[in-house]
KOLRO-673908 format. One line per 10 residues: number of its first residue (from 1); their letters; for each residue x, y, z of C-alpha. Coordinates in Angstrom, 3 decimals. Layout:
// residues N
NUM	a	X Y Z; ...
***
This chain:
// residues 641
1	maendedlvr	-63.400 -10.160 -46.611; -60.066 -9.405 -44.436; -60.408 -5.663 -43.326; -56.283 -5.008 -43.097; -53.221 -6.531 -44.597; -52.957 -7.983 -40.767; -55.650 -10.204 -41.175; -54.347 -12.071 -44.218; -51.820 -15.064 -44.542; -49.947 -15.861 -47.779
11	lsptpensga	-48.798 -19.297 -48.690; -45.486 -19.238 -50.291; -45.254 -20.446 -54.027; -43.766 -23.930 -54.702; -40.468 -23.977 -56.293; -41.416 -24.763 -59.652; -43.337 -21.904 -60.235; -41.590 -19.336 -57.977; -42.868 -16.633 -60.355; -46.709 -16.245 -59.437
21	lakeytldip	-47.884 -15.058 -56.441; -49.220 -16.998 -53.125; -52.331 -17.569 -52.827; -53.869 -15.504 -50.395; -56.518 -16.324 -47.447; -58.567 -14.039 -44.885; -57.605 -14.844 -41.158; -61.111 -14.057 -40.556; -61.002 -17.470 -38.942; -62.348 -18.491 -35.460
31	ripsielplh	-59.507 -17.808 -32.452; -58.988 -21.128 -30.407; -57.426 -21.552 -27.192; -55.256 -25.047 -26.629; -53.434 -27.189 -23.532; -49.855 -28.487 -24.087; -49.696 -31.490 -22.106; -46.465 -33.611 -21.018; -48.330 -36.571 -21.916; -48.246 -38.706 -25.142
41	vspkpqsvkk	-51.445 -38.443 -25.972; -52.948 -39.941 -29.105; -55.893 -39.454 -31.102; -57.768 -41.966 -30.067; -61.217 -41.019 -28.330; -60.254 -42.898 -25.123; -56.715 -41.402 -25.240; -58.143 -38.039 -25.209; -60.449 -39.117 -22.538; -57.897 -40.230 -19.661
51	airmcgglqp	-55.890 -37.200 -20.290; -59.146 -34.965 -19.421; -59.559 -37.034 -16.450; -55.951 -36.386 -15.638; -56.587 -32.835 -15.654; -59.622 -33.175 -13.211; -62.155 -33.623 -15.839; -64.306 -31.693 -18.371; -65.178 -28.593 -16.274; -61.655 -27.213 -14.832
61	vkealherrs	-60.206 -27.118 -18.188; -63.301 -25.407 -19.844; -62.352 -22.901 -17.040; -58.899 -22.933 -17.684; -59.413 -22.011 -21.251; -62.206 -19.613 -20.926; -61.290 -16.475 -22.614; -63.273 -14.405 -20.729; -61.306 -14.478 -17.407; -58.641 -12.166 -17.139
71	ledtqqglel	-55.365 -13.329 -16.298; -55.183 -12.964 -12.837; -58.177 -15.080 -12.277; -56.079 -18.080 -14.312; -53.292 -17.552 -12.168; -54.542 -20.688 -9.959; -54.170 -23.034 -13.126; -54.829 -25.843 -14.278; -53.712 -28.830 -12.500; -52.218 -31.970 -13.657
81	ylneskdpng	-52.193 -35.319 -11.670; -50.144 -38.005 -13.452; -52.271 -40.317 -10.820; -55.860 -40.329 -11.978; -57.835 -38.185 -9.929; -60.232 -41.407 -9.479; -59.880 -45.204 -10.060; -62.170 -47.488 -12.016; -65.052 -47.780 -9.798; -65.337 -44.141 -9.126
91	seqffnehpi	-63.494 -43.425 -5.985; -60.845 -41.343 -5.068; -57.377 -42.773 -4.780; -55.722 -43.148 -1.553; -52.942 -40.996 -1.663; -52.116 -38.402 -4.760; -49.375 -35.935 -4.154; -49.028 -32.503 -5.528; -50.532 -31.642 -9.387; -48.313 -30.392 -11.623
101	igkripfrde	-49.963 -26.448 -12.461; -50.312 -25.242 -15.912; -50.641 -21.467 -16.449; -52.170 -19.868 -19.608; -50.207 -18.104 -21.729; -52.588 -15.411 -23.805; -51.271 -13.979 -26.893; -47.683 -14.964 -26.402; -47.452 -17.351 -29.371; -50.178 -17.214 -31.748
111	svilkiqlpk	-50.031 -20.080 -34.417; -52.198 -20.881 -37.322; -53.594 -24.301 -37.745; -53.596 -25.491 -41.397; -55.409 -28.143 -42.574; -53.645 -30.181 -45.056; -55.245 -32.265 -47.539; -52.688 -34.734 -49.588; -53.751 -37.416 -52.028; -55.128 -41.024 -50.305
121	gtldtfggni	-52.469 -42.901 -49.481; -49.697 -40.623 -49.737; -48.700 -40.796 -45.777; -48.434 -44.502 -45.621; -45.664 -44.368 -48.641; -43.846 -41.759 -47.077; -44.327 -43.577 -43.325; -46.333 -41.055 -42.003; -43.761 -38.074 -42.439; -45.347 -35.369 -43.610
131	kealaelssk	-42.573 -32.951 -44.420; -41.215 -35.836 -46.886; -44.564 -36.272 -48.045; -44.913 -32.261 -49.106; -41.248 -32.168 -50.611; -42.031 -34.588 -53.039; -46.062 -33.633 -53.994; -46.558 -30.882 -56.545; -48.782 -27.968 -55.641; -51.462 -29.042 -57.338
141	dvrvtpvaiv	-51.974 -32.716 -55.645; -51.766 -30.429 -52.009; -55.029 -28.448 -50.690; -53.837 -25.930 -47.388; -56.457 -24.122 -45.472; -55.947 -21.697 -42.336; -58.907 -23.221 -40.269; -58.229 -21.697 -36.896; -55.741 -19.558 -34.793; -54.452 -20.501 -31.392
151	nntvkfrems	-54.552 -17.610 -29.516; -53.765 -18.316 -25.562; -52.094 -21.804 -24.507; -51.743 -23.736 -20.928; -48.305 -24.397 -20.708; -46.550 -26.880 -17.910; -43.366 -26.140 -17.514; -42.790 -27.063 -13.795; -41.220 -30.654 -12.903; -43.424 -33.114 -11.149
161	dfqvrldhap	-43.723 -34.020 -7.452; -44.004 -37.172 -5.465; -46.430 -39.401 -6.895; -47.713 -42.415 -4.642; -50.381 -45.215 -4.930; -51.113 -47.879 -2.151; -53.538 -49.493 -3.769; -52.807 -53.182 -2.970; -51.688 -52.718 0.479; -54.155 -53.822 3.139
171	aanefknsfg	-53.403 -51.487 5.819; -53.453 -48.364 3.438; -56.577 -49.788 1.941; -57.769 -50.089 5.266; -56.916 -46.618 6.381; -58.454 -45.087 3.209; -61.769 -46.643 4.048; -61.974 -45.429 7.577; -60.124 -42.209 8.125; -59.912 -41.399 4.294
181	slewenfkkf	-64.198 -41.412 4.535; -64.224 -39.158 7.124; -67.575 -40.659 8.621; -67.574 -41.665 12.077; -69.317 -45.287 11.729; -66.041 -46.058 9.372; -63.707 -44.791 12.090; -65.325 -46.547 14.973; -65.348 -50.001 12.804; -61.346 -49.333 12.436
191	vesvpdndpr	-60.628 -48.724 15.994; -62.809 -51.595 16.811; -60.992 -53.860 14.863; -57.535 -53.036 16.061; -56.689 -55.620 18.661; -54.283 -54.482 22.081; -50.892 -54.412 20.944; -51.506 -55.202 17.406; -48.277 -56.057 15.692; -49.723 -55.940 12.506
201	pfenitdmtv	-48.623 -52.690 10.917; -44.926 -54.212 11.717; -45.586 -57.332 10.777; -43.793 -57.625 7.293; -40.761 -55.176 8.158; -38.804 -57.647 8.772; -39.604 -59.810 5.968; -38.711 -57.582 3.349; -36.457 -58.165 0.472; -33.158 -56.893 1.327
211	nrnnkcpstd	-31.671 -57.910 -1.942; -32.130 -54.576 -4.506; -32.335 -57.141 -7.566; -35.528 -58.792 -6.406; -38.628 -56.479 -6.490; -40.625 -56.187 -3.319; -44.146 -56.543 -3.477; -46.094 -53.961 -2.871; -48.266 -55.800 -0.228; -45.007 -56.054 2.034
221	fqlpppprfs	-45.480 -52.230 2.779; -48.040 -52.427 5.708; -48.067 -48.671 7.646; -49.904 -45.998 6.132; -48.171 -43.483 4.063; -47.514 -39.811 5.423; -50.022 -37.663 4.936; -47.995 -35.122 3.313; -44.446 -35.204 1.472; -44.068 -31.518 2.028
231	mvglpllyky	-44.842 -28.791 4.119; -46.374 -26.573 1.100; -49.496 -26.776 -0.925; -48.140 -26.759 -4.217; -45.470 -28.065 -6.253; -41.569 -26.601 -5.948; -40.473 -24.444 -8.518; -37.374 -25.341 -9.420; -36.743 -22.642 -11.976; -34.272 -24.942 -13.905
241	stnpfakken	-32.392 -23.265 -16.717; -30.333 -23.942 -19.275; -26.342 -23.887 -18.790; -25.175 -20.521 -19.765; -21.895 -22.396 -20.933; -23.694 -25.008 -23.062; -23.369 -24.926 -26.645; -24.440 -26.830 -29.611; -21.908 -27.280 -32.569; -23.290 -29.122 -35.481
251	gvpevsstyi	-25.682 -30.492 -33.494; -23.973 -31.767 -30.816; -24.078 -30.250 -27.155; -20.680 -29.077 -25.883; -19.894 -27.107 -22.676; -17.632 -24.166 -23.204; -15.960 -24.231 -20.105; -15.261 -26.614 -17.319; -14.400 -26.413 -13.716; -11.585 -28.376 -11.631
261	knyqqfvhdm	-10.951 -28.593 -8.268; -8.182 -26.518 -6.545; -8.002 -28.647 -3.396; -6.550 -25.716 -1.248; -5.579 -26.640 2.380; -6.477 -25.125 5.157; -5.395 -25.719 8.963; -8.748 -25.250 11.641; -6.553 -25.078 14.817; -4.046 -22.949 16.646
271	gertkvptrp	-2.776 -25.600 19.273; 0.727 -26.526 19.524; 0.240 -29.998 18.458; -1.286 -28.715 14.811; 1.107 -29.283 11.955; 0.886 -27.014 9.298; 1.603 -28.920 5.676; 4.716 -28.714 3.835; 3.521 -29.994 0.637; 0.428 -29.355 -1.513
281	hallqgdfds	-2.747 -31.533 -1.300; -2.188 -35.034 -2.620; -5.127 -35.042 -5.223; -3.379 -31.795 -6.455; -0.141 -33.215 -6.330; -1.322 -35.881 -8.701; -2.847 -33.442 -11.046; 0.062 -31.559 -11.084; 2.229 -34.300 -11.805; -0.082 -35.322 -14.511
291	aqangvypgt	-0.192 -32.140 -16.135; 3.790 -32.049 -16.750; 3.539 -35.335 -17.712; 0.952 -34.816 -20.441; 1.454 -31.202 -20.778; -2.316 -30.749 -20.121; -3.934 -30.259 -16.475; -6.429 -32.600 -15.910; -10.199 -31.537 -16.496; -8.927 -29.108 -19.138
301	kkeskfyecl	-8.758 -29.030 -22.894; -5.059 -28.549 -24.728; -6.352 -25.481 -26.710; -7.242 -23.616 -23.561; -3.333 -23.663 -22.436; -4.375 -23.689 -18.719; -1.336 -25.539 -18.157; 1.002 -22.826 -19.768; -0.599 -20.588 -17.669; -0.662 -22.444 -14.924
311	mecleilkkl	3.602 -22.538 -14.616; 3.684 -19.033 -15.580; 1.547 -18.051 -12.312; 3.892 -20.353 -9.915; 7.064 -18.857 -11.139; 5.432 -15.470 -10.376; 3.873 -16.189 -6.771; 7.363 -18.567 -5.644; 9.121 -15.399 -6.294; 6.536 -13.614 -4.235
321	feqrpiwvkr	6.637 -15.808 -1.316; 10.379 -15.959 -1.313; 10.243 -11.827 -0.369; 7.145 -11.929 1.404; 5.899 -16.073 3.245; 2.620 -14.647 4.185; 0.138 -12.409 1.872; -3.201 -11.177 1.191; -4.986 -12.515 -2.006; -6.308 -9.100 -2.733
331	hldgiipkqi	-2.508 -7.842 -2.518; -2.088 -10.674 -5.210; -4.499 -9.622 -7.516; -2.898 -6.644 -8.941; 0.299 -8.502 -9.360; -0.289 -11.521 -10.797; -1.574 -10.207 -14.962; -5.034 -10.731 -15.958; -4.088 -13.531 -18.669; -3.026 -15.722 -16.382
341	yhtikvalal	-5.236 -14.827 -13.556; -7.967 -17.622 -13.635; -5.079 -20.166 -12.776; -4.108 -17.991 -9.315; -6.326 -20.776 -7.171; -4.686 -23.560 -8.405; -1.392 -22.007 -8.255; -1.939 -20.689 -4.213; -3.069 -24.187 -3.270; 0.202 -25.517 -5.082
351	vsyrftmgpw	2.670 -23.213 -2.933; 0.345 -21.952 -0.007; -1.987 -23.077 3.264; -4.248 -20.803 5.021; -5.598 -20.325 8.957; -8.934 -20.412 8.970; -8.969 -18.739 12.530; -6.476 -16.578 14.582; -4.502 -13.765 13.778; -3.437 -14.917 10.221
361	rntyiklgvd	-6.866 -15.912 9.300; -7.743 -14.995 5.474; -4.303 -15.032 4.592; -2.165 -17.253 2.242; 0.793 -18.789 4.064; 3.512 -20.598 2.379; 3.679 -23.928 2.519; 6.364 -25.464 5.595; 6.403 -21.689 7.243; 4.610 -21.851 10.556
371	prtspeyary	3.957 -18.321 11.925; 3.220 -19.320 15.455; 6.984 -20.304 15.593; 8.791 -16.636 15.701; 7.634 -13.403 16.337; 9.109 -12.256 12.855; 5.474 -13.182 11.578; 3.988 -10.829 13.733; 3.670 -8.055 11.224; 1.897 -10.239 9.089
381	qteyfkierk	-0.910 -10.356 11.279; -4.052 -9.095 9.909; -6.516 -6.755 11.558; -9.874 -5.778 9.965; -11.847 -2.477 10.412; -15.157 -1.312 8.886; -17.462 1.776 8.746; -19.975 1.781 11.017; -23.613 1.898 9.107; -24.256 5.286 10.685
391	mlkspsaskn	-21.624 6.499 8.436; -22.374 5.008 5.587; -25.745 6.477 5.979; -24.232 9.832 5.772; -24.046 11.138 2.295; -20.951 13.516 2.965; -18.898 10.793 4.268; -19.999 8.085 2.049; -18.501 9.844 -0.906; -15.082 10.033 0.597
401	ipkppptvfe	-14.659 6.109 0.627; -12.567 5.156 -2.140; -14.571 2.784 -4.612; -12.364 -0.351 -4.057; -10.252 -2.144 -7.157; -11.640 -4.294 -9.651; -10.991 -7.927 -9.467; -7.814 -7.562 -11.751; -5.623 -4.465 -11.866; -2.230 -3.740 -11.927
411	sdkpggidsr	-0.309 -2.659 -8.576; 1.363 0.907 -8.640; 4.409 -0.816 -7.792; 5.488 -3.441 -9.783; 5.956 -6.846 -8.352; 5.331 -5.425 -4.664; 1.663 -4.483 -2.924; -0.059 -1.439 -4.088; 0.626 1.645 -2.351; -3.391 2.443 -1.846
421	fkftgkqipw	-3.777 -0.318 0.219; -1.131 1.118 2.914; -2.440 3.014 6.396; -0.470 6.007 6.124; -3.092 8.307 8.150; -2.939 10.530 4.915; -5.576 8.346 2.502; -8.196 5.811 3.247; -7.273 2.483 2.235; -8.222 0.332 -0.584
431	yfmlqidlli	-9.025 -2.266 1.804; -9.881 -2.480 5.108; -8.475 -5.901 5.953; -4.771 -4.496 7.022; -1.786 -6.374 7.802; 0.127 -4.736 10.525; 3.296 -3.816 8.330; 0.936 -2.033 6.257; -0.001 0.138 9.147; 3.536 1.199 10.255
441	depnirevyd	4.149 3.943 7.486; 1.764 6.118 10.222; 4.361 7.509 12.891; 1.866 6.896 15.688; 1.516 3.450 14.695; 5.182 3.045 14.202; 5.977 4.399 17.470; 3.839 1.954 19.221; 4.892 -0.968 17.078; 8.295 -0.495 17.499
451	gakyldqpne	8.012 -0.394 21.313; 6.245 -3.338 21.584; 7.124 -6.706 23.911; 6.245 -9.726 22.026; 4.699 -12.760 23.933; 6.617 -16.256 24.926; 4.009 -18.042 22.545; 0.965 -16.656 20.217; -2.783 -17.145 20.873; -5.510 -17.325 18.718
461	ltgwfeelel	-6.380 -13.619 19.843; -4.031 -11.074 19.318; -1.256 -13.461 17.902; 2.208 -12.517 19.297; 1.276 -9.370 20.469; 0.061 -8.317 24.030; -3.388 -7.059 24.012; -2.724 -3.394 25.359; -0.204 -2.841 22.256; -3.043 -4.217 19.790
471	akirrivkye	-5.493 -2.196 21.564; -3.271 1.196 20.837; -2.985 0.585 16.855; -6.874 -0.105 16.484; -7.973 3.188 18.669; -5.565 5.344 16.577; -6.872 3.416 13.372; -9.729 3.959 14.151; -9.667 7.368 15.080; -8.052 8.576 12.004
481	lgcmvqgnfe	-9.843 6.465 9.611; -12.895 7.992 11.173; -11.961 11.500 10.934; -10.699 10.712 7.261; -14.025 9.276 6.259; -15.940 12.391 7.196; -12.987 14.759 5.052; -10.927 15.625 8.052; -7.126 15.204 7.551; -6.286 17.237 10.771
491	fnkyklkyfk	-5.796 14.853 13.583; -5.689 15.993 17.614; -2.510 15.406 18.314; -4.047 15.397 22.040; -5.789 12.326 21.305; -3.306 10.408 19.307; -0.611 11.071 22.670; -3.585 9.698 24.994; -4.298 6.590 22.577; -0.344 5.845 22.247
501	nmlfvkesmm	-0.157 5.752 26.531; -3.165 4.095 27.560; -2.504 2.026 30.533; -5.552 -0.483 29.920; -7.049 -2.248 26.964; -10.103 -0.132 28.008; -9.776 2.967 29.657; -13.493 2.561 31.698; -11.499 -0.768 33.400; -9.981 2.123 35.367
511	geatvpkrdp	-11.842 2.337 38.814; -11.854 4.607 41.167; -9.119 3.419 43.578; -6.616 3.107 40.670; -7.869 6.780 39.020; -5.245 9.323 40.340; -7.300 12.486 41.491; -7.735 15.779 39.244; -6.330 18.638 40.079; -8.323 21.790 40.293
521	dgdikmdgve	-7.912 22.296 36.636; -9.493 18.859 35.922; -6.532 17.744 34.455; -4.785 14.414 35.476; -1.629 13.565 36.354; -0.149 10.049 35.387; 3.228 8.671 36.723; 5.531 8.703 33.750; 3.094 10.473 31.553; 3.706 13.983 30.296
531	qydrtippai	0.555 16.081 31.745; -2.066 16.670 28.663; -3.355 19.669 27.396; -6.547 20.866 28.664; -8.216 20.807 25.385; -8.543 17.279 26.549; -11.897 16.876 28.504; -11.356 16.477 31.968; -14.263 14.125 31.799; -11.846 11.369 31.385
541	gasneleeae	-10.830 10.271 34.690; -14.699 8.980 35.820; -15.253 5.396 34.563; -19.029 6.276 33.492; -17.181 8.881 31.541; -14.738 7.432 29.984; -17.164 5.154 28.706; -18.757 7.656 26.640; -15.529 8.812 25.604; -14.492 5.358 24.236
551	edddngvatg	-17.219 5.677 22.024; -16.730 9.104 20.582; -13.403 7.890 20.037; -14.362 5.266 18.044; -15.042 7.488 15.570; -17.977 5.401 13.682; -15.341 2.768 12.574; -15.343 -1.197 14.357; -12.638 -3.012 14.668; -12.833 -6.997 14.616
561	eadevileae	-13.517 -10.196 12.821; -13.903 -9.426 8.979; -17.467 -9.365 7.392; -18.383 -12.740 5.702; -20.292 -10.901 3.075; -17.740 -9.107 1.973; -15.092 -11.719 2.487; -16.855 -14.761 0.707; -17.146 -11.946 -2.613; -13.826 -10.427 -2.270
571	eadddgniqv	-11.655 -13.451 -1.619; -14.130 -16.018 -3.023; -12.134 -18.799 -1.722; -15.060 -21.025 -0.002; -15.722 -21.962 -3.694; -13.154 -24.913 -4.969; -14.308 -24.912 -7.841; -12.478 -23.025 -10.802; -14.119 -22.374 -14.179; -11.522 -22.592 -17.259
581	eaqddeddtn	-12.532 -21.025 -20.360; -10.528 -21.301 -23.730; -7.845 -18.538 -24.209; -8.259 -16.429 -27.192; -5.457 -14.724 -28.958; -6.940 -11.438 -28.610; -6.825 -9.791 -25.376; -10.373 -8.799 -24.344; -9.276 -6.432 -21.756; -11.945 -3.639 -21.621
591	ddgedddvyq	-10.802 -0.072 -21.958; -11.264 0.992 -18.440; -8.804 -2.149 -17.447; -11.709 -3.480 -15.385; -12.652 -7.469 -15.521; -15.107 -8.256 -17.873; -16.288 -10.805 -15.603; -15.339 -13.890 -17.945; -14.678 -15.815 -14.755; -17.724 -14.976 -12.950
601	etldpksasf	-20.778 -17.272 -12.689; -23.953 -16.214 -14.408; -26.513 -15.029 -11.779; -30.393 -14.850 -12.570; -31.755 -12.277 -10.932; -35.362 -13.662 -10.984; -34.318 -17.022 -9.091; -31.220 -15.991 -7.025; -31.510 -15.820 -3.464; -30.895 -12.729 -1.243
611	qeiinrisks	-27.645 -13.701 -0.414; -26.226 -14.658 -3.663; -27.293 -10.870 -4.725; -25.489 -9.256 -1.886; -22.034 -11.256 -2.781; -22.527 -10.110 -6.379; -23.002 -6.763 -5.539; -19.418 -6.882 -3.099; -17.800 -7.661 -5.811; -18.108 -4.002 -6.920
621	npqtayrlak	-19.098 -2.212 -4.055; -18.053 -4.045 -0.757; -19.412 -1.210 1.469; -22.858 -0.959 -0.331; -23.312 -4.689 -0.088; -22.245 -4.651 3.429; -25.135 -2.209 4.324; -27.699 -3.899 2.916; -26.691 -7.340 4.313; -27.091 -5.090 7.630
631	elnglihetk	-30.204 -3.560 7.133; -32.001 -5.729 5.253; -33.918 -9.309 5.815; -34.486 -10.780 2.526; -36.077 -9.981 -0.780; -40.502 -9.545 -0.871; -41.703 -10.894 -4.256; -42.929 -7.343 -6.297; -46.695 -8.922 -6.371; -46.665 -8.604 -2.357
641	m	-45.656 -5.502 -2.454
***
């Protein structure tokens, strides 16, 4: 008898006898292991023997199923070779690459094995379909008895790797019988049989059939195969997973979203001969013309209303590019409404192009507008600043850095750039990639900007500005930004005056011959520059001391090219595909106003690479992502920690 209710199984009553209780059986029956093979194994003894032989023989199978072995011991798994490990004569096959590894999974999906007895000839009547036979038979004609419980199973869940057989290639067999045997006499015999300048290994190469319709005989392969196809000793774990957007409706698989190409145009050269695009990409224009004619954008469904949303987004962008010919995408995110935001990449590709280098890198420029033609576009040049790691490590400093806005947000200036993107010297901006005209609300920078002289021709490094003018602006921003990050909003006016009146890009460039001598009080008299207060350290006259002062003036803030990790996540423009979702009538905006990630790809943390995880972190916290990317080299599996 069973010791408790869990050891009982109750078979359901038949429909005609639904009022009666089902018969109870004890589950005090044998526990047995099993193997799920990715093969078609028939009940015939020869089929079962062949399957066991492909797993290396009976002994490896017994070891893999041994219940007393711990789970850790079974991690080497059961090796299944798609080619049999031995030929009919008992000798090893010449070449057989990685097997498929099966792992034991105990106590995961216990199942009961039932013995079902039917009247003789019933299965033949129903063509071997047990389900149909049971449905037609009376309960009196069927006898069901539980005979065993499967309590652990070896499962094969990996993809197969390369499998090669060259049994009929003479050169391969010669190599197998000599070097493959690892016997010196065979080595010697093989070497002595090879004449000098032997052309034989290549004799059939020139005669191989090129016509793919005709099968090339295996005897035409007269070269030994590579000893390995892979540098690793185990099969590659592909970690295949199903499409998260796929679903089944009425048994028919269907993908609930699709991806379309945005065909954004890029200019990769700042040379004078380089022409800027004046029209959208030809393929994009073709898709757009088709959408205008049919009312459905190619690659989308009519019910998604992608075309209608695209047209609405285009109208907004055209007006914005009339007001301002060069934009940063992060600024546009606060202007484009959320319900049509998923069309922004296609819409931007229809009205703008991008430079991949130079002072307008990472901006969207109106088609036909060339910022190299006039100094009026100098105000739209970009400067990128970042908080150095030593500052980010400080809890008191990092708490002063504002949280970046969500992917889609609402600007506090309707139809314009959110005021929190501007650098005024009174607030830390949301985003550290700043166009020049977003800096000039700070009085000291405005003074430098108004007095700047433009170059005759722009260059890749400084655009229309002279290098010294940009150096002044950068030093002011770095100093003030570093102060604000540390919670100090009271700036040293003498330092600011010094930055505005710098004579060199780096003050350390002033040698002893060019630096005026200090007076007895340690102050420096500069021609045409007001005498500084003695609160400035007198050490600014010596070149080696100037370098130290210059590092101090950086104030924990660096400038230069935008960090690729952050840009890839925030701008997200390297991906040329746009995911399109069907539009619901109800607004699914969260209460907190943040994006609900319906447009972000699914990330599997178990299979994602280090770079993918950093990019995902950057979407919500760019500063943390930047710190992790700089401090960490990658991921370590938990079993190796």
